[in-house]
C-alpha positions in Angstrom: -8.0 -5.7 -21.3 -7.5 -2.6 -19.2 -4.2 -1.9 -17.5 -4.1 -2.6 -13.8 -1.8 -1.2 -11.2 -1.5 -2.8 -7.7 -0.4 -0.8 -4.7 1.1 -3.1 -2.1 3.0 -2.7 1.2 4.0 -5.0 4.0 1.2 -7.0 5.4 0.7 -4.7 8.3 1.7 -1.3 6.9 -1.2 -1.3 4.4 -2.8 1.4 6.4 -1.7 5.1 6.1 1.3 4.2 3.9 -0.5 2.6 1.0 -3.8 4.4 1.6 -2.1 7.7 1.1 -0.5 6.5 -2.2 -3.8 5.2 -3.5 -5.7 8.3 -2.5 -3.1 10.5 -4.4 -3.5 8.2 -7.4 -7.3 8.4 -7.1 -7.1 12.2 -7.4 -5.8 11.7 -11.0 -8.6 11.8 -13.6 -7.1 8.9 -15.5 -6.7 6.6 -12.6 -9.3 4.9 -10.3 -8.3 2.8 -7.3 -11.2 2.8 -4.9 -11.4 1.3 -1.5 -10.2 -2.2 -0.5 -12.4 -4.9 -2.0 -11.7 -7.5 0.7 -12.6 -10.3 -1.6 -9.6 -10.3 -3.8 -7.1 -11.5 -1.1 -9.5 -14.3 -0.2 -9.8 -15.5 -3.8 -6.1 -15.4 -4.3 -5.6 -17.4 -1.1 -8.1 -20.0 -2.3 -6.4 -20.2 -5.7 -3.0 -20.7 -4.1 -4.4 -23.4 -1.9 -5.6 -25.4 -5.0 -2.1 -25.1 -6.4 -0.3 -26.2 -3.3 -2.5 -29.1 -2.4 -1.4 -32.3 -4.2 -4.8 -33.8 -3.3 -6.7 -30.9 -4.8 -4.6 -30.8 -7.9 -5.2 -34.5 -8.5 -9.0 -34.2 -7.9 -9.2 -31.2 -10.3 -7.2 -33.0 -13.0 -9.4 -36.1 -12.6 -12.5 -33.8 -13.2 -10.6 -32.2 -16.2 -10.3 -28.8 -14.5 -7.0 -27.6 -15.7 -4.7 -25.0 -14.1 -5.0 -22.8 -17.2 -8.8 -22.9 -16.8 -8.6 -21.9 -13.2 -6.1 -19.1 -14.1 -8.5 -17.7 -16.7 -11.4 -17.9 -14.3 -9.4 -16.2 -11.6 -8.3 -13.4 -13.9 -11.9 -12.8 -15.1 -13.2 -12.7 -11.5 -10.4 -10.3 -10.4 -10.9 -8.0 -13.4 -14.7 -7.9 -12.9 -14.4 -6.9 -9.3 -11.7 -4.3 -10.0 -13.5 -2.9 -13.0 -16.9 -2.6 -11.4 -15.7 -1.6 -8.0 -15.9 2.1 -9.0 -16.1 4.6 -11.8 -14.5 3.6 -15.1 -11.0 4.9 -15.9 -8.2 4.2 -18.4 -6.0 2.9 -15.6 -7.5 0.7 -12.9 -5.8 0.3 -9.5 -6.3 -2.1 -6.6 -5.1 -1.7 -3.1 -5.9 -4.8 -0.9 -4.2 -6.4 2.0 -1.9 -9.4 1.3 -1.8 -9.0 -2.5 2.0 -8.8 -2.2 2.0 -12.5 -1.6 0.6 -13.0 -5.1 2.6 -10.3 -7.1 4.4 -12.9 -9.2 1.2 -14.8 -9.9 -0.7 -11.5 -10.7 2.0 -10.3 -13.0 1.5 -13.4 -15.1 -2.3 -13.2 -15.0 -2.2 -9.5 -16.1 0.8 -9.0 -18.5 0.2 -5.3 -18.6 0.0 -4.8 -14.9 2.4 -2.8 -12.8 3.1 -2.8 -9.0 3.9 -0.1 -6.6 5.7 -1.4 -3.5 5.4 1.0 -0.6 8.1 0.7 2.1 8.3 2.5 5.4 10.7 2.7 8.4 9.9 -0.6 10.2 9.9 1.2 13.5 7.1 3.5 12.4 5.2 0.6 10.9 5.5 -1.6 14.0 4.6 1.3 16.4 1.5 2.1 14.3 0.5 -1.6 14.3 1.0 -1.9 18.1 -0.6 1.4 19.1 -3.7 0.7 16.9 -3.8 -2.9 17.9 -3.9 -4.2 14.3 -4.0 -7.9 14.7 -1.7 -9.9 12.3 -1.4 -13.6 12.5 2.0 -14.6 14.0 2.8 -11.1 15.5 3.0 -10.6 19.2 1.5 -7.1 19.7 2.9 -7.0 23.2 6.5 -7.2 21.9 8.3 -4.6 19.8 11.2 -7.0 19.4 9.0 -9.8 17.9 7.1 -7.4 15.6 10.3 -5.7 14.3 11.9 -9.1 13.6 8.8 -10.3 11.7 8.6 -7.0 9.8 12.2 -7.5 8.7 11.5 -11.0 7.4 8.3 -9.8 5.6 10.0 -6.9 3.9 12.8 -9.1 2.7 10.3 -11.5 1.0 8.4 -8.6 -0.4 11.5 -7.0 -2.0 12.5 -10.4 -3.4 9.1 -10.7 -5.1 9.4 -7.2 -6.5 12.8 -8.0 -7.9 11.4 -11.2 -9.6 8.6 -9.2 -11.2 11.2 -6.8 -12.6 12.1 -3.1 -12.4 10.0 -2.2 -15.4 6.9 -3.5 -13.7 7.5 -3.1 -9.9 8.6 0.2 -8.5 9.6 0.6 -4.8 8.6 3.9 -3.2 9.6 5.0 0.3 6.7 6.4 2.3 9.0 9.1 3.8 9.9 10.4 0.3 6.2 10.5 -0.6 5.5 12.7 2.5 8.6 14.9 2.4 8.8 15.4 -1.4 5.4 14.5 -2.8 5.9 16.3 -6.1 9.2 14.7 -7.0 7.9 11.3 -5.8 4.6 11.5 -7.7 6.3 12.6 -10.9 8.4 9.4 -10.7 5.3 7.3 -10.0 3.3 8.7 -12.9 6.2 8.4 -15.3 6.5 4.8 -14.2 2.8 4.3 -14.9 3.1 6.2 -18.2 0.4 8.6 -17.1 0.6 12.4 -17.8 1.2 14.7 -14.8 -1.8 16.1 -13.0 -1.5 18.7 -10.2 -4.5 17.2 -8.4 -2.4 14.3 -7.1 -0.7 16.8 -4.7 -4.1 17.8 -3.3 -5.9 14.5 -2.8 -7.8 15.9 0.2 -9.7 18.3 -2.0 -11.0 15.4 -4.2 -12.4 13.3 -1.3 -16.1 12.6 -1.8 -16.1 14.4 -5.2 -17.3 12.9 -8.5 -14.4 11.2 -10.2 -12.3 11.8 -7.1 -11.3 9.9 -3.9 -13.6 7.6 -2.0 -12.6 6.6 1.5 -13.7 3.7 3.7 -15.4 4.4 7.1 -13.9 1.3 8.6 -10.2 1.6 7.4 -8.1 2.7 10.3 -6.1 5.1 8.2 -9.0 7.2 7.0 -8.6 9.8 9.8 -5.1 10.5 8.6 -5.7 10.5 4.8 -8.5 13.1 5.0 -5.7 15.6 5.8 -3.3 17.2 3.3 0.1 15.6 3.0 1.9 16.5 6.3 4.7 15.5 8.7 2.5 14.6 11.6 2.9 10.8 11.5 6.5 10.7 10.3 8.3 10.3 13.7 5.4 9.4 16.0 7.2 6.2 16.9 10.1 8.0 18.6 10.1 7.5 22.4 7.9 4.5 22.4 10.3 1.6 21.6 12.0 0.0 24.7 15.6 0.8 25.3 16.8 -2.8 25.0 15.2 -3.1 21.6 16.7 0.2 20.4 20.1 -1.0 21.5 19.8 -4.3 19.5 18.0 -2.8 16.5 20.6 -3.7 13.9 20.3 -7.4 14.8 16.6 -7.5 15.3 15.7 -5.8 12.0 18.6 -6.0 9.6 16.4 -4.9 6.7 16.3 -1.3 8.2 20.0 -0.9 7.2 19.5 -2.5 3.8 16.6 -0.1 3.0 18.7 2.9 3.9 17.2 3.6 7.4 19.8 4.3 10.1 19.0 1.7 12.8 20.9 3.7 15.5 19.2 7.1 14.9 16.0 8.0 16.8 14.7 9.4 14.5 16.9 9.1 11.5 17.3 12.0 9.0 14.6 11.1 6.5 15.2 14.2 4.3 14.1 17.8 3.9 10.4 18.5 3.4 9.1 20.6 0.6 7.9 24.1 1.6 4.3 23.0 0.6 4.5 20.1 3.1 5.7 22.4 5.9 2.8 24.7 5.2 0.4 21.8 5.2 1.8 20.6 8.5 1.3 24.0 10.1 -2.3 24.0 8.9 -3.0 20.5 10.3 -1.5 21.4 13.7 -3.7 24.5 13.9 -6.7 22.6 12.7 -6.8 25.0 9.7 -8.1 22.6 7.1 -11.6 21.7 6.0 -12.6 18.0 6.5 -14.5 16.5 3.6 -18.3 16.8 3.7 -18.5 13.1 2.6 -16.0 10.3 2.4 -17.8 8.7 -0.5 -18.0 9.7 -4.2 -21.5 10.2 -5.4 -23.0 7.0 -6.9 -23.3 6.8 -10.7 -26.8 6.4 -11.9 
């Protein structure tokens, strides 16, 4: 069975945050992630429904459909989708919404799998969600206060799941570190995955639409950002948009900010110093001095 790596984020920061990481991984010749499958989260939700429902469990047992049988079938289905979703590679990667809810279950289905948990300043995540009107069940997009509170609750659960999976199999990466110090961050990621270093991961934009390179979706909201080289453009875009009363009460609204190392009183906080290459990339992006890819899609294999 091939090794599988799953890139996950909070349920509503699976846009630029996780798409950038998966694009950088896709630029490595030994790794293939591809676009979101959209079917994997639905299958996992269906599988968990069978486990939770006492009536369904009883009916399945009565028909001699065991939980082990369902787990084997689920693993086979997932692996088939992931493996045939793109070009073959030694390390297969999946980045789908909501897979974080199933990280413990997936870690048991795929004993050799590893997980990358992307975290980002919740204020940036929530601003992105509200400004792009990304609908999430249970989130009031008219209220920064509500969305920040829900973000804090979601990230707490996510970190707990990552802890249960274990540090040898689940690595937490801050989006800000990936943007500011991409080389150091990607060295850490590739060492965690036990994959040799490749300079191409720092230039994912050059691999977009190329054979064996990065394929992007025309319908994912983050594509317009990911076609650019790694830059600082989106890092502090949230500043000046959050209401004053929410900023004043930020520590109580989103306690996970502090626990993750983000200063809840700073607007913006000091995320760190960018590498010279990132500063150069940002200058190019602001001037429009970069070449958009001719195609978002890799050529189809015959």
